[in-house]
C-alpha positions as CSV (number, residue, x, y, z in Angstrom):
1,M,-56.4,-146.1,-78.2
2,A,-53.6,-148.3,-79.1
3,W,-54.8,-150.9,-76.7
4,A,-58.0,-150.8,-78.2
5,R,-56.6,-151.2,-81.6
6,E,-54.7,-153.9,-80.8
7,A,-57.0,-155.8,-78.6
8,R,-58.5,-158.8,-80.4
9,P,-61.5,-160.6,-79.0
10,A,-61.6,-164.7,-79.7
11,G,-62.8,-165.2,-83.4
12,R,-62.7,-162.7,-85.9
13,P,-65.9,-160.6,-86.5
14,L,-67.4,-159.5,-89.7
15,R,-66.7,-156.0,-89.3
16,R,-65.3,-153.8,-86.7
17,E,-65.1,-150.6,-86.1
18,T,-63.0,-148.0,-83.7
19,F,-64.1,-144.5,-82.9
20,T,-62.9,-142.0,-80.4
21,A,-64.5,-138.9,-78.3
22,P,-63.6,-136.2,-76.3
23,G,-62.4,-137.3,-72.7
24,D,-60.0,-140.1,-74.1
25,R,-63.2,-142.4,-74.9
26,V,-63.1,-145.1,-77.3
27,L,-65.9,-147.2,-78.6
28,V,-65.3,-150.1,-80.4
29,I,-68.2,-151.7,-82.5
30,T,-68.0,-155.5,-83.9
31,W,-70.7,-157.3,-86.1
32,W,-70.8,-161.1,-85.5
33,P,-72.6,-163.7,-87.7
34,A,-75.8,-164.6,-85.7
35,D,-76.7,-168.1,-84.7
36,T,-79.5,-169.2,-86.9
37,A,-81.7,-170.7,-84.2
38,T,-81.6,-168.1,-81.5
39,G,-80.4,-164.9,-83.6
40,T,-77.8,-164.4,-81.2
41,A,-74.2,-163.0,-82.4
42,V,-71.4,-165.6,-81.9
43,G,-68.2,-165.7,-82.0
44,T,-66.1,-168.6,-83.7
45,D,-65.9,-170.2,-80.1
46,G,-69.7,-170.3,-80.0
47,A,-70.0,-167.4,-77.3
48,P,-70.6,-163.8,-77.8
49,G,-66.9,-161.9,-79.1
50,E,-66.1,-159.6,-76.5
51,L,-62.9,-157.7,-76.4
52,P,-60.9,-158.5,-73.5
53,D,-60.9,-155.9,-70.3
54,P,-58.7,-153.3,-70.9
55,P,-55.8,-152.9,-68.4
56,A,-56.8,-150.9,-65.2
57,D,-54.5,-148.1,-65.7
58,L,-56.6,-146.9,-69.0
59,V,-59.9,-147.5,-67.6
60,R,-61.6,-144.1,-66.1
61,R,-65.0,-145.5,-65.5
62,P,-66.9,-149.3,-65.8
63,V,-66.2,-151.1,-69.0
64,H,-69.7,-150.9,-71.1
65,R,-70.9,-153.9,-73.0
66,W,-74.2,-154.3,-75.0
67,R,-75.4,-157.0,-77.2
68,F,-78.0,-155.8,-80.2
69,T,-79.8,-157.9,-82.8
70,S,-80.5,-156.5,-86.1
71,V,-84.1,-156.3,-86.9
72,G,-83.4,-155.1,-90.5
73,V,-81.3,-153.1,-92.9
74,E,-83.3,-150.2,-95.0
């Protein structure tokens, strides 16, 4: 958990939330501004913002990354 809290992606997301679950699972969700031309979320360097991979001794299963695009807020 400490690593996930301290890890920083390139740039600063609009919002960031960190969750935990049984089995030492950690989920970090970040919100990024979207490129107006493509709708793709981007960090300050123009690439999608991502956390670096955690050290191997902290990983029990492969890291998963998904990119979602908002289709609306109700």
